[in-house]
Kinemage of the C-alpha trace (Angstrom):
@kinemage 1
@onewidth
@group {chain A} dominant
@subgroup {mainchain}
@vectorlist {calphas} color= white
{ca met a 1} P 72.966 84.657 99.219
{ca asn a 2} L 71.090 86.301 96.243
{ca tyr a 3} L 72.920 88.128 93.115
{ca ser a 4} L 72.392 91.248 94.764
{ca glu a 5} L 74.190 90.605 97.838
{ca leu a 6} L 77.188 88.927 96.188
{ca leu a 7} L 77.490 91.955 94.045
{ca gly a 8} L 77.385 93.916 97.134
{ca phe a 9} L 80.169 91.732 98.944
{ca leu a 10} L 82.394 92.134 95.731
{ca gly a 11} L 81.911 95.820 95.967
{ca thr a 12} L 83.315 95.491 99.619
{ca ala a 13} L 86.182 93.460 98.668
{ca leu a 14} L 87.071 96.144 95.855
{ca ala a 15} L 86.993 98.767 98.304
{ca ile a 16} L 89.176 96.921 100.751
{ca ile a 17} L 91.664 96.335 97.999
{ca ala a 18} L 91.587 100.200 97.093
{ca tyr a 19} L 92.737 101.091 100.762
{ca met a 20} L 95.535 98.489 101.181
{ca pro a 21} L 97.701 100.882 98.940
{ca gln a 22} L 97.370 103.728 101.131
{ca ile a 23} L 97.277 101.778 104.308
{ca ile a 24} L 100.538 99.688 103.459
{ca his a 25} L 102.656 102.915 102.183
{ca leu a 26} L 101.801 104.730 105.430
{ca leu a 27} L 102.526 101.702 107.800
{ca lys a 28} L 105.698 100.678 106.050
{ca val a 29} L 107.528 103.921 105.217
{ca his a 30} L 105.613 106.325 107.665
{ca cys a 31} L 105.059 108.797 104.636
{ca ser a 32} L 101.959 110.805 104.940
{ca ala a 33} L 102.083 112.744 101.873
{ca gly a 34} L 98.923 113.667 100.390
{ca ile a 35} L 96.817 112.739 102.904
{ca ser a 36} L 94.344 115.142 104.074
{ca arg a 37} L 93.898 114.560 107.940
{ca phe a 38} L 90.376 116.598 107.862
{ca ala a 39} L 89.173 114.819 104.991
{ca tyr a 40} L 90.024 111.470 106.842
{ca ala a 41} L 88.423 112.900 110.088
{ca met a 42} L 85.295 113.556 108.035
{ca trp a 43} L 84.961 110.318 106.398
{ca leu a 44} L 85.902 108.585 109.892
{ca val a 45} L 82.668 110.151 111.393
{ca ala a 46} L 80.525 109.778 108.232
{ca ser a 47} L 81.776 105.867 108.206
{ca ala a 48} L 80.443 105.681 111.861
{ca phe a 49} L 76.968 107.257 111.169
{ca leu a 50} L 76.429 105.140 108.089
{ca leu a 51} L 77.570 102.153 110.047
{ca ile a 52} L 74.804 102.722 112.811
{ca his a 53} L 72.456 103.195 109.968
{ca ala a 54} L 73.383 100.018 108.216
{ca leu a 55} L 73.056 98.095 111.719
{ca met a 56} L 69.709 99.637 112.643
{ca ile a 57} L 68.319 98.345 109.101
{ca asn a 58} L 70.162 95.096 109.573
{ca asp a 59} L 71.916 95.194 106.110
{ca lys a 60} L 74.571 92.648 105.913
{ca val a 61} L 76.481 94.057 102.954
{ca phe a 62} L 76.437 97.889 104.098
{ca thr a 63} L 77.374 96.880 107.536
{ca ala a 64} L 80.298 95.145 106.100
{ca leu a 65} L 81.471 97.815 104.109
{ca met a 66} L 81.001 100.590 106.523
{ca gly a 67} L 82.697 98.634 109.386
{ca phe a 68} L 85.590 98.034 107.184
{ca asn a 69} L 85.559 101.976 106.180
{ca leu a 70} L 85.717 102.769 109.794
{ca ala a 71} L 88.476 100.782 110.504
{ca ala a 72} L 90.410 101.794 107.347
{ca asn a 73} L 89.432 105.325 107.837
{ca thr a 74} L 90.602 105.208 111.487
{ca leu a 75} L 93.556 103.569 110.957
{ca ile a 76} L 94.707 106.202 108.209
{ca phe a 77} L 93.574 109.128 110.438
{ca leu a 78} L 95.679 108.119 113.349
{ca tyr a 79} L 98.505 106.935 111.706
{ca ala a 80} L 98.432 110.350 109.555
{ca asn a 81} L 98.596 112.225 112.640
{ca ile a 82} L 101.656 110.297 113.889
{ca tyr a 83} L 103.765 110.665 110.684
{ca lys a 84} L 102.169 114.162 109.971
{ca arg a 85} L 105.448 115.508 109.048
{ca asn a 86} L 107.092 112.478 107.394
{ca phe a 87} L 108.034 111.817 103.871
{ca cys a 88} L 109.393 109.102 102.098
{ca glu a 89} L 112.097 109.739 99.413
{ca ser a 90} L 109.711 109.877 96.716
{ca his a 91} L 107.051 112.130 98.220
{ca met a 92} L 109.734 114.424 99.861
{ca pro a 93} L 108.897 118.128 98.889
{ca ile a 94} L 111.493 119.880 96.840
{ca asn a 95} L 112.047 122.561 99.528
{ca met a 96} L 113.102 119.540 102.266
{ca ala a 97} L 115.251 117.467 99.609
{ca gly a 98} L 118.944 117.962 100.190
{ca ala a 99} L 118.073 119.165 103.412
{ca glu a 100} L 119.173 116.062 105.477
{ca ser a 101} L 122.844 116.374 103.915
{ca leu a 102} L 123.155 119.954 105.314
{ca lys a 103} L 123.061 118.812 108.943
């Protein structure tokens, strides 16, 4: 492995780390606050196209990065749809705060 590939795989590792707080928050507390499902749908399609391109040019780093991006964007998109009206306490909209106590 050359230095260029090493840097590429380090960048891929950082991308994986960067997605983790969003994925963990979504899966752990089922909170979809601040997630644009449209944006993630676009990133999902873009990741699929770019993964195909990476495979066609046989680029290991780009394939690893786009493979992970496709998986992460799919996960976030699916669970953001499942939990589209769910908010944790810290992300509860002001007009919904206290609504539970009114029931």
